[in-house]
C-alpha positions in Angstrom: 14.5 5.6 -2.8 13.9 2.9 -0.3 11.6 3.3 2.7 13.4 4.6 5.8 16.0 6.6 3.9 16.1 10.4 4.6 13.9 12.3 2.2 15.5 15.1 0.2 13.1 17.9 -0.5 13.1 20.8 -3.0 13.4 23.9 -0.9 13.4 27.5 -2.0 16.9 29.0 -1.3 16.8 32.8 -0.8 20.2 33.1 -2.5 18.9 31.4 -5.6 15.8 33.6 -5.6 17.9 36.7 -5.5 20.2 35.4 -8.3 17.3 34.6 -10.6 15.6 37.9 -10.0 18.8 39.8 -10.7 19.7 37.8 -13.9 17.7 40.0 -16.4 19.3 43.2 -14.9 22.8 41.8 -15.1 22.2 40.7 -18.7 21.0 44.2 -19.7 24.1 45.7 -18.0 26.3 43.4 -20.0 24.6 44.7 -23.2 25.4 48.3 -22.2 29.0 47.4 -21.4 29.3 45.7 -24.7 28.2 48.7 -26.6 30.4 51.2 -24.8 33.6 49.4 -23.7 33.7 45.9 -25.2 33.9 44.5 -28.7 30.4 43.4 -29.8 32.0 40.2 -31.2 32.9 39.1 -27.6 29.4 39.6 -26.2 27.9 36.2 -27.2 30.7 34.4 -25.3 30.3 36.6 -22.3 26.5 36.1 -22.2 27.0 32.3 -22.6 29.5 32.3 -19.7 26.9 34.1 -17.6 24.2 31.7 -18.4 26.5 28.8 -17.6 27.3 30.4 -14.3 23.6 30.8 -13.5 22.9 27.1 -14.3 25.8 26.0 -12.1 24.3 28.0 -9.2 21.0 26.3 -9.8 22.6 22.9 -9.6 24.5 23.7 -6.5 21.6 25.3 -4.6 18.9 22.7 -5.4 19.1 19.5 -3.4 18.8 16.2 -5.2 15.2 15.2 -5.8 13.9 12.0 -4.2 13.1 8.9 -6.4 9.6 8.8 -7.6 7.1 7.2 -5.2 6.1 3.9 -6.7 2.6 2.5 -6.2 2.1 -0.9 -4.5 1.8 -2.9 -7.8 2.3 -6.7 -7.4 3.4 -8.9 -10.3 2.6 -12.3 -8.8 -0.5 -13.9 -10.4 -1.9 -17.4 -10.1 -1.9 -19.2 -13.4 -5.3 -19.3 -15.2 -4.9 -23.1 -15.4 -4.1 -24.5 -12.0 -0.8 -26.4 -11.8 -1.1 -30.2 -12.2 1.3 -31.3 -9.4 0.0 -29.4 -6.4 1.4 -30.0 -2.9 -1.4 -31.7 -1.0 0.3 -31.6 2.4 -1.1 -29.7 5.4 0.8 -27.6 7.9 3.2 -24.7 7.7 5.3 -24.0 4.6 8.1 -21.5 4.4 8.0 -19.4 1.3 10.5 -17.3 -0.6 10.6 -13.8 0.8 10.4 -15.0 4.4 6.6 -15.4 4.6 4.8 -18.5 5.9 1.9 -20.4 4.3 -0.5 -22.4 6.4 -2.0 -25.3 4.4 -5.3 -26.3 6.0 -6.2 -29.8 7.1 -8.0 -32.0 4.7 -6.5 -30.6 1.5 -6.8 -32.8 -1.6 -4.7 -30.9 -4.1 -7.6 -29.2 -5.8 -7.5 -25.4 -6.4 -7.8 -23.6 -3.1 -8.6 -20.1 -2.0 -5.7 -18.0 -0.7 -5.9 -15.3 2.0 -2.9 -13.0 2.8 -3.1 -12.2 6.6 -1.2 -9.2 7.9 -0.5 -8.5 11.6 -0.9 -5.2 13.3 1.9 -2.8 14.6 4.3 -4.8 16.8 2.6 -8.1 15.9 4.0 -11.4 14.9 3.2 -13.9 12.1 2.8 -16.6 14.7 0.0 -14.6 16.4 -1.9 -14.3 13.1 -1.6 -18.1 12.5 -2.9 -18.8 16.0 -5.9 -16.5 15.5 -7.0 -17.8 12.1 -5.8 -21.4 12.0 -9.2 -22.8 12.9 -11.0 -20.6 10.4 -8.6 -21.7 7.7 -9.2 -25.3 8.5 -12.9 -24.9 8.6 -13.0 -23.1 5.3 -10.2 -24.8 3.4 -8.3 -21.5 3.1 -4.5 -21.3 2.5 -3.1 -18.5 4.7 -0.1 -16.5 3.5 1.4 -14.8 6.6 4.2 -12.3 6.1 6.3 -10.6 8.8 7.0 -6.9 8.5 10.7 -6.1 8.3 10.3 -3.4 11.1 7.8 -2.7 13.8 5.1 -2.2 11.2 4.6 -2.3 7.5 7.1 -0.4 5.3 4.7 2.2 3.9 3.4 3.1 7.3 7.0 3.3 8.8 8.0 5.6 6.0 5.0 7.9 6.4 5.7 8.2 10.1 9.2 9.4 9.4 8.0 12.1 7.0 4.7 13.4 8.6 5.1 17.0 9.7 8.2 17.4 7.4 6.4 17.4 4.0 3.3 18.6 2.4 1.1 16.3 0.3 2.9 13.1 1.6 2.5 10.2 -0.8 2.9 6.5 0.1 6.2 4.7 -0.6 6.7 1.0 -0.4 9.8 -1.1 0.1 11.0 -4.4 1.4 7.7 -5.6 2.8 5.9 -5.2 -0.5 8.7 -6.9 -2.5 8.7 -9.8 0.0 5.0 -10.3 -0.3 5.2 -10.3 -4.1 8.0 -12.9 -3.9 6.1 -15.1 -1.4 3.0 -15.2 -3.6 4.9 -15.9 -6.7 6.5 -18.9 -4.9 3.2 -20.1 -3.5 1.6 -20.1 -7.0 4.3 -22.5 -8.2 3.7 -25.0 -5.3 -0.1 -25.3 -4.9 -3.1 -25.1 -7.2 -4.9 -21.8 -6.5 -8.3 -20.7 -7.4 -7.6 -17.2 -9.0 -11.1 -16.0 -8.3 -10.7 -16.5 -4.6 -7.5 -14.7 -3.6 -7.8 -12.1 -0.9 -5.9 -10.0 1.6 -6.8 -9.0 5.2 -5.3 -7.4 8.2 -5.9 -5.8 11.6 -4.9 -2.3 12.6 -1.8 -1.3 10.7 -2.2 -4.6 8.8 -5.7 -3.5 7.8 -4.3 -0.1 6.6 -1.8 -2.0 4.5 -4.3 -4.5 3.3 -6.7 -1.7 2.1 -3.9 0.2 0.4 -2.2 -2.8 -1.3 -5.4 -4.7 -1.9 -7.4 -2.0 -3.6 -4.4 -1.1 -5.8 -4.2 -4.7 -7.1 -7.8 -5.8 -7.9 -6.4 -8.0 -10.7 -5.0 -10.2 -7.9 -7.0 -9.6 -4.7 -10.7 -10.1 -5.4 -11.5 -9.9 -1.7 -10.1 -7.3 0.8 -10.8 -7.6 4.6 -9.8 -4.7 6.9 -10.3 -5.0 10.7 -10.1 -1.5 12.3 -7.9 0.2 9.7 -6.1 3.6 9.9 -5.6 6.2 7.1 -5.2 4.0 4.0 -4.4 5.1 0.5 -7.2 3.6 -1.5 -6.2 2.3 -4.9 -8.0 2.0 -8.2 -10.2 -0.9 -7.0 -12.7 -2.5 -9.4 -16.4 -3.2 -9.4 -15.7 -6.9 -9.2 -13.5 -6.5 -6.1 -15.3 -7.0 -2.7 -14.3 -5.2 0.5 -15.2 -6.0 4.1 -14.4 -3.4 6.8 -15.1 -3.5 10.5 -14.4 -1.0 13.3 -15.3 -0.5 16.9 -17.2 2.7 17.7 -15.1 3.2 20.8 -11.7 2.7 19.2 -9.1 4.9 21.0 -6.2 3.7 18.8 -7.4 4.3 15.2 -10.5 6.5 14.8 -13.7 5.0 13.8 -14.4 8.1 11.6 -11.5 7.2 9.4 -13.2 3.9 8.4 -16.5 5.6 7.7 -14.6 7.8 5.2 -13.0 4.8 3.5 -16.4 3.1 3.2 -18.0 6.2 1.7 -15.2 6.6 -0.9 -15.4 3.0 -2.0 -19.2 3.1 -2.4 -18.9 6.2 -4.5 -16.6 4.2 -6.8 -19.3 1.5 -6.9 -17.0 -1.0 -5.1 -19.2 -3.5 -3.2 -18.5 -3.0 0.5 -19.7 -4.8 3.7 -19.3 -2.5 6.6 -19.6 -3.8 10.2 -19.5 -1.4 13.1 -19.6 -2.8 16.6 -19.7 -1.6 20.2 -16.1 -2.0 21.3 -12.5 -0.8 21.0 -9.5 -1.7 18.9 -10.2 -5.4 18.5 -11.7 -8.2 16.3 -14.6 -9.8 18.2 -15.4 -13.4 17.4 -18.7 -12.4 15.7 -16.9 -10.0 13.4 -14.3 -12.7 12.5 -17.1 -15.1 11.7 -18.8 -12.5 9.5 -15.5 -11.8 7.7 -15.0 -15.5 6.9 -18.6 -15.7 5.6 -17.8 -12.7 3.5 -14.7 -14.4 2.1 -16.8 -17.5 1.2 -19.5 -15.6 -0.5 -18.8 -11.9 -0.9 -21.7 -11.3 -3.3 -24.3 -12.3 -0.8 -22.6 -10.5 2.0 -22.2 -7.2 0.3 -25.7 -7.4 -1.2 -27.1 -7.9 2.4 -25.0 -4.9 3.6 -26.3 -2.7 0.7 -29.8 -3.7 1.6 -29.5 -2.3 5.1 -29.0 -5.4 7.2 -25.4 -4.3 7.9 -24.1 -1.0 9.1 -24.4 2.1 6.9 -21.4 4.5 7.0 
């Protein structure tokens, strides 16, 4: 089932409950009738007809079950041996799937790091490029900048439509995830990529999505950066995947406490995490952005420093 479609739930129909409870008694009555008034030879056909009637009632009273929720698995993967003919141009490149790639200035065609950058709710790809263009140029990073198909990312849109209607809501992904997979696969055929330096980052809802998709795909994203995320669905992660999370203590949009929970869960799984809290609201201060870029360049040093107590503990 695609994100945004109405969800069909399995509900307990009181008519069905009464029918199932009554079934054994009806069957016993049929046995008595068969012994007193009906030919015993006809009883198996009568019982079979009754069972078929019961199954038909079951089918009619149970709504269709929704399609199984799929995890955010991505198939795109940079080749182990970088492509020989890499596009060495700089500027904005349109990728399959509708995303944009920003190729930084000064590229030489050698394997480059790639960072997927996700906007927040109501944001635009152009705003993300404006915010991170200088950092991309300074660090030689190729940015992949998708645009959500709706006001925010598919999994979050879908959850909003179901919260309060279901118990144990699980995430479902749709067009946005597929478009991201398509864009990355296209990029990997156009430029030489360093497979060990591929990451994903986002702000606000984009951070929620980056944490959910990033930790579910550690084989692709070796770095995950989340600025002020909301309730994310943390994936399998891996000890060789590095995570940077920041959050303002006075955030009135997405609670700071949620991020503390994410950090604690990741550290329990032995995932290296750099956690940066700051005095402020729902924002990405310049100093935090600079720390995130330093983390992307050398996550081992950054997370080691965080674990040693020079950065914030959850």
